[in-house]
N, C-alpha and C positions, 0 to 999 in steps of 0.2 A: 802724732798730729794727723788729723783728718782734713783733707782738702776736698771741698765739694765744688764740683763744676756744674755749671748750668748749660745745658745743651737744648737749643730750640730745634725741633724737628718740624719742617714745613713740607706740606704736600705741594706738588707742582700745581700751578693754577689750571683750572679747567679751561679748555679751549673756548674761545668766544664763538658766537655764531658765525659760520663762514660766509663769505661773499659768494653768491651764486650768479653765474653768468654763462652765456653761450660760449661753447668751445671755439677756439681759433685753430688754424693749422699749426701754429707754434706750440699748442698744448698737446698735440698727438704723441710725441715721445713720452711725456709724463703720464698720459692716459694709458699708453701701452705698458709702461712700467708698472703702474698700479694693477692693470689687468693681469699681467704676468705674475706679479707677486701674490695676488689674491688667489688666482687659479692654481698656481704651483703648490700651494699649501692647503688647498681645499680637499680635506679628507673625504668629503661627500661626493667628489667626482671620481670616476674611474681613472686609474693611473694614466692611461693613454690620453685622456682629455686634459690632464694636468700638464702634460708636456707640450701641448699645442696652444698657442695663444696669439691669434692675429686679430686684434680688435678692429682694425680698419676694415678687414675683409668681413668680419662678423657683423658689422654695423652699417653696411652700405645702405644709403637712403634714409638713415635715421638722423634725428636731431640730437646733438649731444650738449649737455650742460655740465659745467664743472663747479666744484666747491673749492674755493681758494682760502687757505688759512691765513693767519695773521702775518706769517713770514712770506707771504705771496707765493707759497708752494701749493701745487694742486694736491688736495687730500682726498678727493673722491669725484665720482662722475655718475651721471645717469644718461642712458641713451633711450630714445623714444621713437617709435614708429607712429608719427602723428596722425596718419589717416585712420587708425583703428579706434582709439588711441591705446597703444600697447607699450608697456615699459619692458624693454628687452634686456638692459644691463643696469645694475646698480652696484657699484663697487666702491668701497671705502678703504683707504690705507689701513692696514691692521692696527697701527698705533693710534689711529683716530676713531676706531670703531667704539660704539657705545658712548659717544660724546654728542650725539644729536646731529651728526653730519648727514646721515641718510634721511632723517626726518626733515632737515632743512632743504635738501634737494627735492624731496617730494612736495613739500609745502610750496616751494618756489614754482614748481610746475603748474600749480593751480592758476597762475597768471596767464599761461599759454595754452594749456591742454584741457579741453572740456571733459568733464566726467560723464559717464563712468570710465574708469581705467581698468585694464587687465594686465596680468603678468603671469608667467609660469615660474614656479619654484619647485626645485627638486625636493622630494619628500625627505631625503637624507640630509638636506641642508636645514637642519632644525633651528639654527640660530636665525637665519633669514626668515624662515617660516614663522617663528615666534614673533619676530619683529613686525612682519606684515600684519599678522593677526592682532597684535597689540595696537596697531594703527587703524584698525577698523576694516581691514580687508576681510572678505568672506570667500569661502571655497565655492567655486562655480562649476568645476569640472575636474576630471582627472585624465591622465594619459601616460604615455611612455615614450621616451626618446632614446637615442643611443647612449645618453648619460644616465638613464634610469627613470624611475617613475616620478611623475610630477603632479602638482596640483595647480590648476588654473585659478587664480585669485582675482577678485573684482573689488574695486572701491567705488561705491555709489556716490559718496559725498565726503568732502574733506573735513 
């Protein structure tokens, strides 16, 4: 006797577009945790830089915006030096990467931050570099920091 069972395999639903808002003081522990998680596993960073992660110190004077998921958890953030306008940090929780969270954060900035924008991306950070290039950013300059060689990217229009 042969018994056939039917099994339905379902994929987890894709995350919905996150809510983007200005960060509050209550958000900083979660922001720091995302910063630490992303930097500690960043193979493109020198080992010494992976061990240090003080987001509050690294972003003094910057405006920070967060992406909030369906479960009200912070899933990413962007920090901006508004005077330039320069994007200093864009970090997404690894489990939410490649679901449009980074794009949503950058799109939301268009309401507050006049173009053109600039940022620096380490050349070894190929995933981020490919993301920015796919979003219309173009190389404007190159340089080197204690973390390695970087490309200054610019976005002229959203």
